[in-house]
N, C-alpha and C positions, 0 to 999 in steps of 0.2 A: 780311966777317962783320958782321951788324947789331949796332948798339950796344943797350944795355939799353933806351934810349928808343924804339928802332925795333921791338923785339920785341913779339910779340902776347902777350896774357895766358897762352895755352896754353904758349908758349915760356918765359915767365918762371916759370910754376908747373908745370913738367913733373913728372909723378908718377914716383917711382922704385919699381922692383920688384926683388926678389931671387928668382931661380928656383933651387929646390933639387931637383935630379933627378940620380940616380946614373947613368942611362943617357945617354951622351954624345950620341947621335944625337937622342934626344928633347929633351935640354937645349938643343942648338943650334937645333932647330926652334922650340921655345918662345921662345927668346931672339930669333930672327929675326922671328917673328910679332909679338911684343910691341913690339920696337923699331919695326917698320913701323907699328904701331898708335899710336905716339907716346910710349911709355914710355921712361924711362932704365932700362936693364936691367943687372943684375949677376947672376952665376951662381955656384952652389956645387954640389959633387958629394957632399957628405957632411954629417952633422950638425955635425961640428967645423968644417968649412969654412963652413957656413951661419952659425954663430955669429960667426965672424970677419967675414964679409961684412956681416951685419946690424949688427954693432957699428961697422963702417967706414962703411957707407952710410946708416944710419938710414932704412930705406925706408918708404914709405907702405904697402906691402903685400908679402906673400910668397906665392909660388905654390910649393907644396911636396908632394913625394911622401911616402908613409908609409914604404915600404920603401927605405931608403938603404944597404943592405948591412950589413956588420958594424958594431957599435957602436950608438949611439942612433938612434932612428927620427925621422921627421918629426913624429910625435906628441909626442916629447920636446921637440923644438925649439919647437913651438907652445905647449906647456904653459909653457915658460919665458917665452915672449913674453907669454902671458896674464897673468903676474904681474909681469914686468919692464917691458913696453912694450905695454900692452893697447890702445893707439891704432893699432897696426899691424894692417892687415887681413890675414886668412889665407884663402887658397883651397887646400884640399887637392885634388890632382889625382893620383889613385891607381888601381891595379887592384883594390883591395878594394871589394866592393860596399857594405860598411859597416865602420866601424872596429872592430866587435866581432871581426872576423876577425883583427885585430891585438891583441885582448885589451883593448880600451878602449871608453869611451863618450865621444862627442864633447862632450857638455855638460860633462864634467869637465875635458877638455883645453882646449877653447876654444869657449865657447858661441856666439860670434858668427861663427864660421868658416863659409865655404861648403864644400861637399863634392861634388866631381865624380868620377864613376867613368869612367875612360878607355874602358871597354868600352861605355858608354852614351851618350857624347857624339856627337851627329849632325852638329853644325855647330861650326866653330872659333870662331864669334862668341860661343858660350856662355861661353867662358873670359873674354872681354872683359866680357860682361854680369855674370858672377859677380864679377869684380874690381871693377866699378863698384858693385855691390851692397854688397860689404864695405867699400869706401872711404867710401860715403855712409851705411852702416849702414841700408839700406832694402831690403825685399823679399829679404833673404838666404834666407828659407825656400824660395823658388822654386829655389834652387841647393843644396838639401840632398838630394842623390841618395841619401844613406843613409837617408832617410825615405820614399823612393818605394816604393809597393806593388809595382811591377813590377821592382824590383831582384832580382838573383839571390839565391835562398835567403832571401827576405824573411820567410818564415814561421818560420824557426828562432829559437828563444830563445837567450839568451846561454849558458845551460848546454849546449844542444844544439850550438852552434857550438864551444864548448870541447871537447866530446866528439868532434866531428868533426875538430878540429885534432889531437887525440891519436890518433884512428884513422888520420889521414893520416901521422902519425909512426910508424905501425906498432906502436902499443902494444896489448897484450892487455887484456882486460877487467880482470884483476887489476891491471895496471900503471896503467890509467886510474883505477880505484878508489883506488889508493894516491896517485896524483897529485892527485886531487880530495879526498882524505881523506873518502871516503864508503864505505859498505858495498858489497860485491860485488853484493848484490841490487838496491840502489838504482842502481848503475852499469849493470847489465844492463837494468833498466827504462828508464834514460835512453837507452841505445844503441838499444834497440828503438824508442822513440819518435822518436829522431833519424832512423833509417833509414826509419821510416814517413812522416815529414815529407818525406823525399826521394822517396817513392813506391817504396821498396825493401822486399823481403820479407826480414825478419830470419831466417827459417828457412833461406834460402840464404845462410848466414852469411859464408862466405869470399868469394863473388862480390859479395855486398852490401857488405861492408867495402871491397873493392878499388874498387868503383864509387863508394862514398861518398868514399874518399880522392881519387879522380880528380876528383870534383866539387868538393871543397874546393880542390885544387890549381889547378883551372881558374879559380877566383875570384881567385887571387893571382898567377897567371902573367901575364907581359906579353902584350898582344894580338899576334896574328900579323901580321907585316908582309905587305902584299899588293904584287904587282908593278905 
């Protein structure tokens, strides 16, 4: 094993990453890829585990999913880092086309974070480029997939996404009105506009609502594995 004097600068200043991903297969793939790319890698499977690992490792950056199962989300972990350790780079790697599907705005959670949609990544090197961008705090906007015009459901407003989430939960118009604390008339108008934004005919109410729910679920479901 080489002594400190024999090590290269890259070996002396190897950057550390914590991967936070509840899917064990995805977590192991990411860990192997980033280790081969020269990072020191630690992993966590939940928000609570992430906090322990981050405190223990004091990483340079965190690659984190939003949906981490029961309990706090990746957005909660990142928000805490933004106030407690804002020098830590954040790369969200998630199925959500943008964080509004999780009920949040990225600028509030962590304005310097990169945001990658698992469905939209075409090359694994994109993750390395995004990591480098957040580490040097340069060109991060190039890795904000939540701002891309071609992302799924990009045309939906925050209110429409909220209505779509409630539709996917099987809520009636009255229940949606109560959840949003709005009138039934305003709620029905919002639902009509939401369905229209998805290219659906609100007159075919039942089928349109079912299709809208499926569209919403398709944005938060894991990508299908191919053989």
